[in-house]
N, CA, C and O of each residue as an XYZ file, in Angstrom:
812
protein
N     167.438    108.015     66.571
C     166.556    107.198     67.406
C     165.439    108.074     67.954
O     165.699    109.124     68.541
N     164.190    107.640     67.761
C     163.073    108.385     68.313
C     163.064    108.212     69.812
O     162.963    107.090     70.310
N     163.168    109.298     70.530
C     163.300    109.216     71.981
C     162.363    110.208     72.623
O     162.265    111.355     72.187
N     161.662    109.764     73.675
C     160.758    110.634     74.408
C     161.058    110.532     75.880
O     161.515    109.496     76.364
N     160.799    111.616     76.595
C     160.998    111.596     78.036
C     159.804    110.942     78.697
O     158.682    111.016     78.196
N     160.056    110.302     79.823
C     159.016    109.610     80.559
C     158.138    110.600     81.305
O     158.646    111.533     81.926
N     156.826    110.408     81.250
C     155.896    111.269     81.978
C     155.760    110.802     83.420
O     155.957    109.622     83.713
N     155.429    111.709     84.307
C     155.363    111.399     85.734
C     154.281    110.373     86.022
O     153.214    110.380     85.407
N     154.578    109.483     86.975
C     153.597    108.544     87.480
C     152.823    109.192     88.612
O     153.282    110.175     89.194
N     151.647    108.652     88.933
C     150.981    109.070     90.160
C     151.748    108.573     91.362
O     152.822    107.991     91.210
N     151.219    108.789     92.560
C     151.920    108.504     93.815
C     152.610    107.165     93.882
O     152.240    106.231     93.171
N     153.603    107.067     94.725
C     154.410    105.864     94.834
C     154.105    105.121     96.115
O     153.656    105.703     97.102
N     154.358    103.815     96.080
C     154.143    102.984     97.257
C     155.372    103.011     98.137
O     156.447    103.419     97.698
N     155.219    102.578     99.375
C     156.354    102.554    100.297
C     156.622    101.151    100.788
O     157.282    100.976    101.813
N     156.125    100.139    100.079
C     156.339     98.758    100.501
C     157.703     98.305    100.033
O     158.061     98.496     98.871
N     158.464     97.706    100.929
C     159.821     97.262    100.610
C     159.874     95.739    100.671
O     159.395     95.139    101.634
N     160.455     95.111     99.646
C     160.626     93.673     99.657
C     162.049     93.340     99.276
O     162.721     94.118     98.598
N     162.512     92.165     99.721
C     163.818     91.659     99.307
C     163.588     90.274     98.718
O     163.706     89.266     99.414
N     163.260     90.235     97.439
C     162.934     88.989     96.769
C     164.136     88.057     96.731
O     165.283     88.495     96.647
N     163.845     86.756     96.795
C     164.829     85.681     96.679
C     165.762     85.601     97.896
O     166.693     84.796     97.880
N     165.552     86.389     98.929
C     166.419     86.340    100.097
C     165.759     85.543    101.202
O     164.542     85.608    101.378
N     166.554     84.791    101.948
C     166.066     84.144    103.151
C     165.637     85.218    104.135
O     166.404     86.140    104.414
N     164.415     85.114    104.668
C     163.913     86.163    105.551
C     164.810     86.380    106.759
O     164.917     87.501    107.255
N     165.458     85.319    107.242
C     166.322     85.453    108.413
C     167.584     86.245    108.098
O     168.193     86.825    108.997
N     167.982     86.272    106.820
C     169.224     86.951    106.466
C     168.989     88.320    105.844
O     169.943     89.059    105.601
N     167.724     88.669    105.583
C     167.428     89.953    104.954
C     167.726     91.091    105.908
O     167.508     90.959    107.112
N     168.219     92.202    105.397
C     168.531     93.340    106.260
C     167.272     93.997    106.776
O     166.204     93.868    106.177
N     167.393     94.697    107.877
C     166.302     95.502    108.394
C     166.238     96.774    107.571
O     167.183     97.562    107.568
N     165.132     96.981    106.875
C     165.002     98.117    105.976
C     164.155     99.188    106.645
O     162.992     98.953    106.976
N     164.729    100.341    106.840
C     164.056    101.437    107.516
C     163.761    102.530    106.501
O     164.665    103.024    105.826
N     162.496    102.904    106.398
C     162.126    103.962    105.463
C     162.628    105.305    105.974
O     162.434    105.649    107.140
N     163.277    106.064    105.089
C     163.745    107.398    105.431
C     163.164    108.371    104.423
O     163.509    108.331    103.243
N     162.276    109.249    104.890
C     161.546    110.133    103.992
C     162.463    111.030    103.177
O     162.121    111.409    102.057
N     163.614    111.373    103.720
C     164.488    112.337    103.065
C     165.663    111.697    102.331
O     166.601    112.393    101.943
N     165.622    110.394    102.140
C     166.706    109.710    101.437
C     166.536    109.951     99.941
O     165.593    109.443     99.333
N     167.428    110.710     99.357
C     167.273    111.150     97.974
C     167.953    110.207     96.986
O     168.735    109.336     97.365
N     167.635    110.406     95.715
C     168.265    109.644     94.646
C     169.765    109.906     94.622
O     170.559    108.990     94.406
N     170.145    111.155     94.843
C     171.567    111.503     94.873
C     172.280    110.795     96.021
O     173.425    110.369     95.873
N     171.604    110.668     97.171
C     172.202    109.947     98.294
C     172.349    108.468     97.982
O     173.339    107.843     98.363
N     171.366    107.909     97.290
C     171.460    106.510     96.883
C     172.687    106.291     96.009
O     173.470    105.374     96.257
N     172.857    107.119     94.993
C     174.017    106.986     94.104
C     175.310    107.155     94.897
O     176.267    106.406     94.704
N     175.331    108.140     95.786
C     176.517    108.385     96.612
C     176.831    107.178     97.486
O     177.991    106.782     97.593
N     175.809    106.584     98.115
C     176.034    105.442     99.003
C     176.530    104.222     98.238
O     177.417    103.511     98.710
N     175.967    103.978     97.068
C     176.442    102.859     96.253
C     177.896    103.062     95.853
O     178.705    102.137     95.928
N     178.220    104.277     95.430
C     179.592    104.576     95.025
C     180.551    104.463     96.204
O     181.643    103.911     96.066
N     180.153    104.980     97.357
C     181.021    104.943     98.538
C     181.236    103.518     99.025
O     182.347    103.146     99.403
N     180.168    102.719     99.015
C     180.277    101.345     99.504
C     181.167    100.499     98.596
O     181.969     99.701     99.082
N     181.031    100.669     97.288
C     181.793     99.845     96.353
C     183.201    100.370     96.118
O     184.070     99.621     95.672
N     183.441    101.641     96.410
C     184.781    102.182     96.266
C     185.206    102.319     94.822
O     184.373    102.382     93.917
N     186.497    102.365     94.616
C     187.034    102.663     93.287
C     187.211    101.444     92.400
O     187.458    101.588     91.202
N     187.089    100.222     92.972
C     187.398     99.063     92.138
C     186.648     97.794     92.502
O     186.842     96.775     91.839
N     185.798     97.806     93.528
C     185.211     96.553     93.981
C     183.979     96.170     93.163
O     183.108     96.998     92.897
N     183.928     94.897     92.770
C     182.748     94.322     92.157
C     182.058     93.433     93.171
O     182.260     93.584     94.376
N     181.252     92.513     92.694
C     180.487     91.661     93.598
C     181.390     90.721     94.385
O     180.994     90.240     95.447
N     182.601     90.447     93.885
C     183.517     89.562     94.582
C     184.483     90.328     95.474
O     185.402     89.731     96.035
N     184.298     91.626     95.618
C     185.198     92.420     96.445
C     185.118     92.044     97.908
O     184.093     91.553     98.382
N     186.201     92.277     98.614
C     186.244     91.955    100.031
C     185.164     92.732    100.773
O     185.047     93.949    100.635
N     184.381     92.006    101.560
C     183.319     92.579    102.386
C     182.167     93.187    101.592
O     181.370     93.931    102.163
N     182.050     92.898    100.303
C     180.892     93.358     99.540
C     179.737     92.385     99.767
O     179.855     91.193     99.481
N     178.628     92.896    100.280
C     177.452     92.092    100.593
C     176.286     92.631     99.772
O     175.897     93.790     99.922
N     175.729     91.788     98.904
C     174.635     92.269     98.054
C     173.428     92.708     98.868
O     172.635     93.524     98.398
N     173.269     92.182    100.087
C     172.128     92.583    100.918
C     172.238     94.041    101.356
O     171.223     94.709    101.550
N     173.461     94.533    101.509
C     173.649     95.953    101.829
C     173.208     96.810    100.641
O     172.565     97.844    100.822
N     173.552     96.384     99.443
C     173.154     97.118     98.246
C     171.640     97.085     98.067
O     171.038     98.078     97.659
N     171.028     95.949     98.370
C     169.569     95.847     98.319
C     168.939     96.820     99.307
O     167.923     97.447     99.007
N     169.545     96.944    100.486
C     169.020     97.866    101.497
C     169.078     99.308    101.008
O     168.134    100.069    101.219
N     170.176     99.692    100.357
C     170.270    101.042     99.794
C     169.159    101.272     98.765
O     168.474    102.294     98.796
N     168.991    100.315     97.860
C     167.988    100.457     96.801
C     166.579    100.516     97.385
O     165.728    101.251     96.884
N     166.335     99.751     98.434
C     165.012     99.703     99.045
C     164.694    100.966     99.825
O     163.536    101.372     99.918
N     165.724    101.585    100.383
C     165.515    102.756    101.245
C     165.022    103.961    100.455
O     164.325    104.820    100.996
N     165.381    104.025     99.186
C     164.972    105.157     98.354
C     163.521    104.991     97.909
O     163.167    103.963     97.331
N     162.676    105.993     98.173
C     161.288    106.016     97.708
C     161.232    106.759     96.379
O     161.638    107.917     96.290
N     160.736    106.098     95.363
C     160.785    106.634     94.005
C     160.070    107.977     93.881
O     158.965    108.168     94.388
N     160.733    108.888     93.197
C     160.169    110.199     92.876
C     160.567    110.529     91.440
O     161.751    110.720     91.163
N     159.603    110.601     90.521
C     159.947    110.847     89.119
C     160.773    112.103     88.890
O     161.503    112.182     87.902
N     160.677    113.076     89.768
C     161.486    114.288     89.605
C     162.979    113.973     89.676
O     163.802    114.686     89.101
N     163.319    112.892     90.393
C     164.724    112.522     90.564
C     165.312    111.877     89.314
O     166.464    112.132     88.961
N     164.526    111.049     88.650
C     165.095    110.183     87.622
C     164.498    110.367     86.226
O     164.938    109.704     85.287
N     163.507    111.249     86.064
C     162.854    111.370     84.756
C     163.835    111.797     83.660
O     163.639    111.469     82.490
N     164.893    112.529     84.038
C     165.864    112.960     83.019
C     166.640    111.783     82.429
O     167.207    111.891     81.341
N     166.665    110.647     83.155
C     167.354    109.457     82.648
C     166.413    108.529     81.880
O     166.868    107.642     81.159
N     165.094    108.734     82.032
C     164.116    107.757     81.534
C     163.729    108.041     80.087
O     162.570    108.335     79.797
N     164.683    107.954     79.197
C     164.420    108.164     77.775
C     163.915    106.860     77.160
O     164.444    105.781     77.428
N     162.902    106.985     76.349
C     162.239    105.815     75.796
C     162.300    105.839     74.269
O     162.295    106.901     73.646
N     162.358    104.645     73.688
C     162.294    104.479     72.239
C     161.161    103.498     71.964
O     161.282    102.312     72.271
N     160.063    103.979     71.389
C     158.880    103.137     71.212
C     159.111    102.015     70.206
O     158.299    101.094     70.124
N     160.194    102.071     69.442
C     160.483    101.011     68.478
C     161.171     99.810     69.125
O     161.357     98.778     68.480
N     161.547     99.942     70.398
C     162.248     98.869     71.104
C     161.396     98.328     72.248
O     160.489     99.002     72.737
N     161.700     97.109     72.662
C     161.015     96.544     73.825
C     161.292     97.369     75.071
O     160.392     97.660     75.859
N     162.560     97.741     75.232
C     162.953     98.556     76.379
C     164.234     99.300     76.028
O     164.952     98.920     75.103
N     164.510    100.353     76.769
C     165.748    101.102     76.578
C     166.534    101.121     77.880
O     165.960    101.122     78.969
N     167.851    101.137     77.750
C     168.749    101.200     78.907
C     169.458    102.544     78.895
O     170.043    102.939     77.886
N     169.405    103.240     80.014
C     169.989    104.573     80.134
C     170.960    104.601     81.307
O     170.577    104.334     82.446
N     172.205    104.921     81.025
C     173.232    104.915     82.059
C     173.056    106.100     83.004
O     172.975    107.250     82.572
N     172.998    105.802     84.297
C     172.962    106.832     85.336
C     174.360    107.086     85.872
O     174.785    108.233     86.014
N     175.079    105.992     86.170
C     176.392    106.124     86.808
C     177.242    104.897     86.511
O     176.824    103.768     86.768
N     178.427    105.118     85.973
C     179.447    104.070     85.915
C     180.207    104.176     87.225
O     181.046    105.062     87.390
N     179.916    103.275     88.159
C     180.402    103.450     89.524
C     181.907    103.272     89.615
O     182.599    104.116     90.186
N     182.420    102.185     89.058
C     183.867    101.973     89.160
C     184.404    101.041     88.073
O     185.485    100.470     88.220
N     183.664    100.892     87.004
C     184.089     99.985     85.944
C     183.635     98.561     86.150
O     183.595     97.781     85.199
N     183.284     98.197     87.402
C     182.802     96.849     87.697
C     181.381     96.864     88.238
O     180.833     95.821     88.593
N     180.791     98.040     88.300
C     179.404     98.190     88.730
C     178.831     99.417     88.045
O     179.514    100.429     87.888
N     177.573     99.321     87.638
C     176.935    100.502     87.073
C     175.473    100.569     87.479
O     174.889     99.589     87.943
N     174.903    101.736     87.296
C     173.521    102.007     87.661
C     172.794    102.456     86.406
O     173.236    103.381     85.724
N     171.681    101.805     86.099
C     170.946    102.053     84.867
C     169.476    102.308     85.158
O     168.918    101.743     86.099
N     168.854    103.154     84.357
C     167.399    103.291     84.334
C     166.904    102.640     83.047
O     167.346    102.990     81.952
N     165.980    101.686     83.189
C     165.388    101.013     82.036
C     163.936    101.452     81.890
O     163.201    101.540     82.873
N     163.534    101.724     80.665
C     162.148    102.072     80.356
C     161.563    100.954     79.494
O     162.109    100.613     78.445
N     160.438    100.385     79.954
C     159.824     99.217     79.323
C     158.522     99.635     78.650
O     157.625    100.170     79.302
N     158.420     99.395     77.361
C     157.188     99.711     76.660
C     156.079     98.728     77.023
O     156.362     97.603     77.436
N     154.810     99.145     76.873
C     153.688     98.293     77.277
C     153.726     96.915     76.617
O     153.916     96.787     75.408
N     153.538     95.891     77.451
C     153.485     94.490     77.023
C     154.739     94.054     76.257
O     154.680     93.185     75.387
N     155.863     94.672     76.596
C     157.150     94.287     76.022
C     158.087     93.852     77.139
O     157.912     94.229     78.298
N     159.084     93.053     76.771
C     160.000     92.567     77.794
C     161.314     92.091     77.220
O     161.591     92.240     76.030
N     162.108     91.519     78.089
C     163.422     90.999     77.717
C     163.289     89.557     77.248
O     162.285     88.907     77.540
N     164.271     89.051     76.536
C     164.327     87.610     76.298
C     164.717     86.893     77.586
O     165.167     87.530     78.538
N     164.551     85.603     77.619
C     165.062     84.808     78.736
C     166.583     84.862     78.677
O     167.178     84.636     77.623
N     167.211     85.162     79.810
C     168.662     85.352     79.774
C     169.305     85.029     81.117
O     168.650     85.009     82.159
N     170.624     84.774     81.055
C     171.419     84.675     82.273
C     172.093     86.020     82.497
O     171.779     86.997     81.816
N     173.025     86.073     83.454
C     173.677     87.345     83.758
C     175.198     87.278     83.645
O     175.911     88.115     84.197
N     175.681     86.267     82.918
C     177.116     86.179     82.609
C     177.968     86.359     83.856
O     178.978     87.063     83.844
N     177.539     85.705     84.938
C     178.260     85.717     86.214
C     178.193     87.068     86.924
O     178.921     87.293     87.891
N     177.331     87.964     86.456
C     177.111     89.235     87.152
C     175.907     89.101     88.079
O     175.167     88.119     88.017
N     175.726     90.090     88.928
C     174.585     90.149     89.836
C     173.815     91.421     89.537
O     174.410     92.434     89.169
N     172.493     91.382     89.691
C     171.681     92.551     89.375
C     170.602     92.756     90.433
O     169.894     91.823     90.811
N     170.492     93.997     90.899
C     169.432     94.398     91.820
C     168.519     95.340     91.053
O     168.976     96.329     90.480
N     167.235     95.032     91.044
C     166.264     95.802     90.270
C     165.233     96.424     91.200
O     164.649     95.739     92.040
N     165.013     97.724     91.047
C     163.990     98.434     91.814
C     162.990     99.037     90.833
O     163.379     99.644     89.835
N     161.717     98.871     91.119
C     160.687     99.450     90.269
C     160.512    100.920     90.639
O     160.193    101.256     91.779
N     160.728    101.787     89.653
C     160.562    103.224     89.869
C     159.164    103.703     89.513
O     158.689    104.687     90.080
N     158.499    103.030     88.588
C     157.153    103.399     88.192
C     156.502    102.287     87.401
O     157.174    101.574     86.655
N     155.185    102.132     87.560
C     154.490    101.050     86.888
C     154.726     99.730     87.600
O     154.890     99.697     88.819
N     154.742     98.649     86.847
C     155.008     97.330     87.418
C     155.689     96.452     86.381
O     155.551     96.664     85.176
N     156.425     95.465     86.869
C     157.125     94.520     86.006
C     156.885     93.108     86.494
O     156.840     92.848     87.696
N     156.733     92.209     85.554
C     156.566     90.790     85.857
C     157.881     90.072     85.578
O     158.472     90.232     84.510
N     158.333     89.280     86.545
C     159.569     88.512     86.388
C     159.254     87.026     86.476
O     158.588     86.577     87.409
N     159.734     86.272     85.504
C     159.652     84.815     85.541
C     161.068     84.274     85.660
O     161.921     84.567     84.822
N     161.317     83.484     86.703
C     162.624     82.853     86.911
C     162.536     81.390     86.492
O     161.568     80.697     86.804
N     163.551     80.938     85.788
C     163.619     79.561     85.311
C     164.817     78.865     85.942
O     165.858     79.477     86.177
N     164.649     77.570     86.211
C     165.790     76.789     86.671
C     166.881     76.802     85.602
O     166.592     76.781     84.405
N     168.123     76.837     86.043
C     169.240     76.761     85.104
C     169.190     75.425     84.372
O     169.100     74.384     85.022
N     169.246     75.418     83.046
C     169.129     74.166     82.293
C     170.214     73.162     82.670
O     171.357     73.529     82.944
N     169.837     71.905     82.676
C     170.780     70.820     82.908
C     171.441     70.476     81.574
O     170.752     70.059     80.643
N     172.770     70.642     81.457
C     173.439     70.363     80.177
C     173.192     68.952     79.672
O     173.209     68.717     78.463
N     172.963     68.006     80.580
C     172.763     66.621     80.169
C     171.438     66.422     79.438
O     171.262     65.434     78.725
N     170.495     67.371     79.615
C     169.193     67.252     78.950
C     169.214     67.826     77.539
O     168.257     67.656     76.784
N     170.293     68.500     77.183
C     170.406     69.059     75.838
C     169.810     70.449     75.736
O     169.050     70.880     76.603
N     170.167     71.147     74.662
C     169.750     72.540     74.478
C     168.270     72.676     74.163
O     167.696     73.745     74.371
N     167.641     71.623     73.668
C     166.241     71.713     73.256
C     165.268     71.378     74.379
O     164.055     71.458     74.186
N     165.776     71.008     75.542
C     164.893     70.658     76.654
C     164.122     71.891     77.115
O     164.696     72.977     77.198
N     162.825     71.744     77.416
C     162.039     72.907     77.855
C     162.530     73.430     79.202
O     162.989     72.665     80.051
N     162.425     74.742     79.383
C     162.809     75.359     80.649
C     161.717     75.153     81.689
O     160.530     75.101     81.366
N     162.138     75.037     82.932
C     161.204     74.843     84.039
C     161.037     76.145     84.803
O     162.016     76.734     85.262
N     159.790     76.595     84.937
C     159.524     77.820     85.687
C     159.744     77.562     87.173
O     159.197     76.615     87.738
N     160.536     78.400     87.785
C     160.868     78.289     89.202
C     160.016     79.228     90.051
O     159.591     78.871     91.150
N     159.773     80.425     89.534
C     159.035     81.426     90.304
C     158.545     82.517     89.363
O     159.232     82.869     88.404
N     157.362     83.051     89.634
C     156.843     84.190     88.881
C     156.330     85.231     89.861
O     155.559     84.910     90.765
N     156.753     86.474     89.687
C     156.408     87.546     90.614
C     156.141     88.823     89.835
O     156.844     89.132     88.872
N     155.124     89.562     90.255
C     154.886     90.896     89.714
C     155.293     91.919     90.762
O     154.797     91.905     91.888
N     156.196     92.799     90.379
C     156.722     93.826     91.287
C     156.093     95.168     90.955
O     155.951     95.537     89.789
N     155.723     95.883     91.996
C     155.118     97.200     91.842
C     156.100     98.271     92.312
O     157.188     97.972     92.804
N     155.687     99.519     92.147
C     156.573    100.641     92.443
C     157.194    100.535     93.827
O     156.499    100.307     94.817
N     158.503    100.701     93.884
C     159.354    100.692     95.072
C     159.708     99.299     95.570
O     160.434     99.177     96.557
N     159.228     98.262     94.932
C     159.656     96.922     95.311
C     160.981     96.591     94.634
O     161.320     97.144     93.588
N     161.721     95.675     95.255
C     163.094     95.381     94.843
C     163.261     93.880     94.638
O     162.733     93.078     95.409
N     163.992     93.506     93.600
C     164.297     92.107     93.312
C     165.795     91.952     93.087
O     166.496     92.912     92.764
N     166.265     90.733     93.263
C     167.688     90.418     93.105
C     167.818     89.148     92.277
O     167.070     88.191     92.479
N     168.767     89.139     91.347
C     168.987     87.973     90.500
C     170.474     87.771     90.256
O     171.235     88.731     90.132
N     170.876     86.509     90.191
C     172.230     86.128     89.774
C     172.126     84.742     89.167
O     171.071     84.111     89.238
N     173.198     84.266     88.576
C     173.146     82.990     87.877
C     172.899     81.823     88.820
O     172.407     80.779     88.390
N     173.232     81.978     90.097
C     172.976     80.912     91.060
C     171.477     80.737     91.307
O     171.034     79.658     91.701
N     170.700     81.791     91.080
C     169.246     81.715     91.236
C     168.608     81.099     90.003
O     167.684     80.294     90.121
N     169.089     81.468     88.819
C     168.550     80.904     87.587
C     168.528     81.915     86.460
O     169.081     83.009     86.574
N     167.881     81.534     85.369
C     167.626     82.448     84.260
C     166.364     83.245     84.574
O     165.578     82.855     85.437
N     166.174     84.359     83.873
C     164.901     85.048     84.063
C     164.511     85.851     82.836
O     165.303     86.083     81.922
N     163.244     86.263     82.863
C     162.679     87.140     81.842
C     161.861     88.197     82.558
O     161.125     87.886     83.494
N     161.982     89.441     82.128
C     161.246     90.552     82.731
C     160.399     91.206     81.653
O     160.869     91.421     80.536
N     159.131     91.530     81.986
C     158.289     92.220     81.014
C     157.312     93.154     81.710
O     156.996     92.988     82.888
N     156.847     94.128     80.962
C     155.832     95.071     81.420
C     154.462     94.514     81.037
O     154.148     94.437     79.849
N     153.630     94.119     82.021
C     152.341     93.506     81.689
C     151.249     94.509     81.336
O     150.185     94.117     80.856
N     151.496     95.795     81.565
C     150.457     96.795     81.334
C     150.225     97.033     79.837
O     151.157     96.963     79.035
N     148.971     97.315     79.475
C     148.614     97.507     78.074
C     148.876     98.925     77.578
O     149.092     99.140     76.385
N     148.857     99.893     78.495
C     148.903    101.282     78.037
C     149.794    102.176     78.886
O     149.649    103.398     78.856
N     150.711    101.587     79.641
C     151.591    102.389     80.486
C     153.004    101.823     80.444
O     153.200    100.613     80.559
N     153.979    102.699     80.280
C     155.362    102.241     80.365
C     155.697    101.941     81.821
O     155.033    102.428     82.736
N     156.719    101.148     82.018
C     157.269    100.885     83.348
C     158.715    101.357     83.354
O     159.384    101.354     82.321
N     159.184    101.758     84.514
C     160.559    102.237     84.658
C     161.197    101.528     85.838
O     160.585    101.392     86.898
N     162.430    101.076     85.649
C     163.132    100.362     86.717
C     164.570    100.853     86.824
O     165.153    101.346     85.858
N     165.123    100.706     88.016
C     166.511    101.072     88.306
C     167.293     99.795     88.555
O     166.877     98.961     89.359
N     168.419     99.632     87.876
C     169.205     98.406     87.971
C     170.620     98.727     88.422
O     171.298     99.572     87.837
N     171.053     98.041     89.465
C     172.443     98.093     89.895
C     173.079     96.769     89.486
O     172.743     95.716     90.029
N     173.991     96.829     88.535
C     174.632     95.627     88.006
C     176.062     95.563     88.497
O     176.813     96.534     88.405
N     176.432     94.392     89.026
C     177.775     94.197     89.569
C     178.394     92.965     88.944
O     177.751     91.922     88.827
N     179.655     93.095     88.542
C     180.338     92.004     87.868
C     181.604     91.613     88.617
O     182.097     92.363     89.459
N     182.127     90.422     88.298
C     183.400     89.971     88.856
C     184.570     90.633     88.144
O     185.620     90.867     88.741
N     184.381     90.931     86.866
C     185.444     91.550     86.075
C     184.916     92.863     85.505
O     183.710     93.106     85.547
N     185.790     93.709     84.976
C     185.329     94.996     84.452
C     184.219     94.846     83.420
O     184.289     93.996     82.533
N     183.185     95.691     83.549
C     182.083     95.689     82.601
C     182.510     96.361     81.306
O     183.342     97.269     81.309
N     181.931     95.907     80.198
C     182.206     96.556     78.924
C     181.611     97.961     78.944
O     180.519     98.160     79.476
N     182.312     98.934     78.374
C     181.749    100.290     78.314
C     180.394    100.276     77.622
O     180.203     99.582     76.623
N     179.456    101.049     78.163
C     178.102    101.078     77.626
C     177.934    102.272     76.708
O     178.292    103.395     77.063
N     177.390    102.028     75.527
C     177.089    103.104     74.588
C     175.684    103.589     74.878
O     174.737    102.808     74.790
N     175.523    104.857     75.222
C     174.225    105.421     75.593
C     173.645    106.187     74.414
O     172.551    106.742     74.517
């Protein structure tokens, strides 16, 4: 597989968002200049423990969103994970298998490439933009009574920039993510949590 390391982005933004969350229920996000990538991984691992997934007792996705939002992207932290294959729309690179029911991935998106429209198989995913920008289109979950050929209805479209955070699960809908830039890759960090053990990932 032709693989290249990701080149550094220019400066990063410090704007924090919690997409799809009710503003009254969103956590208070405090920027901490010294919160490192290693601390983020440590906090996610400590919070989820040795076996908890999204259905674990006292697991709150808003706490995980707060951890992801608190980290300010620095390419020096994650560039070693950001391997790209120009023959693919995007590549997935495992950072941490947290406990078999949650993992942390770095995705590299080639210019003007994206994912297919998809659900999350009852899993939950928190996405943070590490560099560049990504466009997300959310679709209403299809009504089975309308049949498989019925057109999908767009529910929301958002472009996320560096350090912004989004959250998706099947209760929100289907979605598609793509890199809208013509000449720059985008990089994102994904924390995926499942109800049951995740299949081992081949890197």
